[in-house]
Backbone bond lengths (Angstrom), bond angles and torsions (degrees), N, CA, C in turn:
res aa  C-N    CA-C-N  psi(-1)  N-CA   C-N-CA  omega(-1)  CA-C   N-CA-C  phi
1 M - - - 1.441 - - 1.531 108.89 -
2 K 1.349 115.28 139.79 1.465 120.59 -178.66 1.525 109.96 -74.85
3 E 1.340 115.52 132.69 1.460 121.22 179.26 1.523 110.21 -75.18
4 K 1.338 117.29 140.59 1.461 121.99 -179.23 1.530 110.10 -69.09
5 Q 1.333 115.42 130.25 1.464 122.46 179.11 1.528 109.42 -72.74
6 T 1.312 117.13 135.89 1.464 120.42 173.16 1.524 107.66 -110.36
7 Y 1.332 115.22 139.91 1.454 120.97 -176.61 1.516 110.21 -114.97
8 P 1.330 116.67 156.41 1.466 119.32 177.83 1.528 110.01 -66.62
9 E 1.317 116.33 155.84 1.456 120.91 175.99 1.529 108.42 -70.85
10 L 1.323 116.15 139.64 1.466 120.46 176.63 1.518 107.97 -79.59
11 P 1.340 118.21 115.48 1.467 120.16 -178.99 1.526 111.35 -65.80
12 S 1.308 116.08 152.99 1.461 121.57 176.68 1.521 109.63 -61.88
13 K 1.312 115.80 142.39 1.464 121.29 177.15 1.530 111.18 -102.24
14 I 1.334 117.63 0.55 1.460 121.72 -179.84 1.530 109.18 -61.33
15 G 1.338 115.47 131.37 1.460 121.45 -177.92 1.519 113.59 90.63
16 K 1.325 117.24 -11.94 1.469 121.20 179.08 1.529 109.76 -81.77
17 T 1.321 115.89 166.03 1.456 122.50 179.21 1.521 110.22 -102.07
18 A 1.332 115.30 135.19 1.464 122.28 173.72 1.522 107.09 -112.07
19 D 1.320 116.91 129.60 1.466 121.70 179.41 1.521 109.98 -99.38
20 L 1.321 116.34 129.15 1.457 122.80 173.99 1.520 106.83 -101.80
21 S 1.335 116.84 119.39 1.468 121.46 -177.97 1.521 110.26 -102.51
22 F 1.313 115.81 138.58 1.459 122.45 179.55 1.521 109.86 -105.69
23 P 1.351 117.31 159.35 1.473 120.42 -178.68 1.528 114.11 -56.86
24 D 1.333 117.93 -28.54 1.472 119.94 -179.89 1.527 112.98 -80.27
25 G 1.338 116.67 0.36 1.458 120.86 178.64 1.517 114.37 95.90
26 S 1.321 117.43 -11.34 1.467 119.72 178.47 1.532 109.88 -74.19
27 T 1.313 115.39 160.07 1.460 120.39 -179.65 1.525 110.37 -133.49
28 M 1.313 114.84 160.13 1.455 121.94 174.24 1.524 106.10 -132.57
29 Q 1.320 116.76 136.11 1.462 120.22 -177.23 1.525 110.94 -102.64
30 W 1.321 113.89 139.42 1.455 122.69 -179.60 1.523 108.76 -128.94
31 E 1.321 116.81 142.03 1.463 121.05 174.33 1.520 108.11 -96.19
32 I 1.320 116.22 134.03 1.463 121.18 175.62 1.527 106.50 -81.02
33 V 1.338 116.73 111.23 1.464 120.81 -175.30 1.525 112.66 -97.25
34 D 1.324 117.56 -18.77 1.466 121.22 176.30 1.518 107.81 -165.34
35 E 1.328 116.85 160.92 1.459 119.90 176.89 1.517 110.47 -152.35
36 I 1.322 114.45 149.49 1.461 122.89 175.61 1.518 106.03 -117.05
37 R 1.325 116.13 134.29 1.468 121.09 -178.89 1.519 110.37 -119.54
38 R 1.306 114.77 148.55 1.461 121.05 176.09 1.519 107.01 -145.38
39 N 1.337 116.32 119.37 1.461 121.07 -179.98 1.520 110.62 -81.29
40 E 1.326 115.74 124.30 1.462 119.41 170.46 1.529 107.92 -79.68
41 D 1.306 115.70 -43.77 1.464 123.36 172.63 1.525 106.77 -156.82
42 E 1.316 117.64 -172.83 1.467 120.17 -174.90 1.523 113.17 -65.04
43 A 1.335 117.42 -23.58 1.462 120.51 -173.83 1.528 113.53 -106.89
44 K 1.353 117.36 8.96 1.467 120.32 179.62 1.521 109.41 -148.11
45 I 1.332 116.13 129.01 1.464 121.91 179.91 1.526 108.54 -129.35
46 F 1.345 116.20 121.85 1.464 120.97 173.53 1.516 108.53 -80.73
47 V 1.334 117.11 144.18 1.464 121.19 177.40 1.526 110.10 -136.10
48 L 1.322 114.63 141.18 1.454 122.20 167.83 1.514 104.50 -115.73
49 Q 1.320 116.24 118.13 1.462 120.77 -176.71 1.526 110.10 -109.87
50 R 1.314 114.93 136.83 1.463 121.53 173.70 1.521 106.48 -95.90
51 L 1.335 116.35 122.97 1.459 122.18 -174.10 1.521 110.55 -117.68
52 R 1.325 116.02 145.63 1.465 122.28 175.75 1.524 107.84 -124.94
53 Q 1.333 115.45 133.59 1.463 120.75 -179.78 1.526 109.61 -59.92
54 K 1.331 116.73 129.18 1.469 120.72 -175.08 1.521 113.23 -74.36
55 I 1.335 118.21 -30.41 1.460 120.32 -173.32 1.526 112.35 -63.24
56 N 1.336 117.48 -39.73 1.466 118.86 179.89 1.531 113.42 -143.33
57 G 1.315 117.34 -4.53 1.460 121.12 177.87 1.512 114.99 71.57
58 A 1.340 116.85 7.50 1.463 120.47 -174.30 1.524 113.41 -77.97
59 Q 1.308 117.60 -29.08 1.458 120.13 -174.77 1.518 110.68 -110.95
60 E 1.345 116.14 138.30 1.460 122.05 174.27 1.518 109.26 -118.35
61 M 1.324 115.58 145.74 1.463 122.64 179.39 1.526 107.52 -139.99
62 F 1.328 115.32 168.50 1.458 122.13 173.70 1.519 108.86 -119.62
63 R 1.325 115.58 145.09 1.462 121.27 175.75 1.520 107.52 -127.52
64 F 1.328 116.03 126.18 1.460 121.68 178.63 1.518 108.19 -112.34
65 G 1.304 116.10 128.71 1.454 120.14 -179.54 1.514 110.54 -163.67
66 Y 1.312 115.54 -158.31 1.460 119.85 -178.45 1.525 110.55 -154.02
67 Y 1.306 114.13 156.11 1.457 122.64 171.55 1.520 107.41 -112.26
68 I 1.318 115.94 141.88 1.456 121.12 174.22 1.520 108.62 -130.01
69 I 1.310 115.39 160.16 1.462 120.59 173.49 1.524 107.41 -78.65
70 G 1.333 116.01 123.47 1.452 121.38 -177.61 1.518 112.86 -64.65
71 K 1.319 114.87 149.50 1.464 120.96 -179.94 1.527 112.26 -116.71
72 K 1.335 116.48 -22.25 1.467 119.78 179.49 1.527 108.92 -79.05
73 P 1.335 117.59 154.29 1.472 120.95 -173.05 1.530 115.80 -49.34
74 K 1.334 118.07 -43.50 1.466 120.61 -176.20 1.535 112.50 -63.03
75 M 1.329 117.65 -35.43 1.470 121.87 -176.28 1.528 112.81 -116.78
76 K 1.310 117.74 13.85 1.463 121.73 -175.86 1.524 111.58 -54.43
77 D 1.347 114.57 128.54 1.471 123.60 177.71 1.524 113.38 62.75
78 R 1.342 117.34 22.37 1.473 121.88 176.34 1.523 108.50 -123.24
79 W 1.333 116.41 150.33 1.457 120.64 177.49 1.520 110.01 -69.27
80 T 1.326 116.32 134.38 1.456 122.03 177.87 1.531 109.42 -138.83
81 W 1.331 116.43 144.37 1.469 121.98 -179.86 1.524 108.80 -65.83
82 G 1.322 117.46 130.82 1.461 121.98 178.72 1.519 111.66 -65.57
83 Q 1.319 116.75 140.26 1.461 120.45 -174.60 1.521 114.04 -98.00
84 Y 1.322 118.16 -4.74 1.462 121.43 -177.67 1.519 110.50 -114.49
85 A 1.332 116.10 165.50 1.462 120.36 175.58 1.529 108.20 -62.26
86 P 1.332 117.33 132.45 1.463 118.87 -177.06 1.528 112.75 -72.44
87 F 1.324 116.15 141.41 1.449 123.71 168.80 1.517 105.64 -104.46
88 V 1.321 116.93 125.32 1.456 120.57 -173.45 1.526 109.10 -135.13
89 T 1.325 116.81 143.87 1.462 120.35 177.52 1.526 109.81 -70.26
90 A 1.318 116.00 157.85 1.468 120.96 177.32 1.525 110.16 -59.86
91 E 1.323 116.72 -38.37 1.471 121.24 -179.94 1.534 111.35 -62.72
92 D 1.322 117.34 -47.53 1.464 120.58 179.76 1.526 111.30 -66.36
93 F 1.337 116.84 -43.55 1.465 120.26 -179.52 1.528 110.68 -62.72
94 S 1.319 116.42 -43.86 1.466 121.33 178.74 1.524 111.03 -60.78
95 A 1.325 117.07 -42.44 1.471 121.18 179.82 1.530 111.08 -64.01
96 I 1.325 117.31 -39.71 1.468 121.28 179.17 1.525 110.27 -66.01
97 I 1.326 117.18 -46.25 1.465 121.30 179.94 1.525 110.37 -64.78
98 H 1.330 117.45 -41.01 1.469 121.06 177.84 1.535 110.37 -59.71
99 E 1.319 117.12 -43.62 1.470 120.90 178.98 1.531 110.73 -63.99
100 A 1.339 117.62 -39.31 1.471 121.02 177.65 1.531 110.36 -62.88
101 Q 1.327 117.07 -37.93 1.467 120.88 176.84 1.526 110.60 -67.34
102 Q 1.318 117.01 -42.26 1.470 121.74 179.37 1.528 111.14 -60.91
103 R 1.327 116.81 -35.40 1.468 121.25 -179.52 1.528 112.68 -83.32
104 G 1.333 116.86 -3.53 1.457 120.63 178.79 1.520 114.67 80.79
105 W 1.330 117.60 13.90 1.458 120.83 178.94 1.524 110.54 -69.45
106 I 1.351 115.51 -40.85 1.464 122.32 -178.33 1.517 108.71 -137.31
107 K 1.332 115.80 163.15 1.473 120.78 179.21 1.499 111.15 -98.71
């Protein structure tokens, strides 16, 4: 019988910087001020992150994405940000939105 794989814990990203890159090469920096996580399974975690613009803190945005356990040699068995648009079940999406409402992010 195949032994169940155990993965490292995904560290909190709160307080970290997220860079938004534009086609012209310019970037804008955002601080991750809070995040909601929802596990699809052990190797994939959906996240909704609340971001605040670092330059003056005046603008807030949300980023929805996912982390997966890498399979290629460079990122093998490590958490990596998903590069494609996330596909999420209605149940998981509803739970994430409900949590955002509970935290007062949205009405």
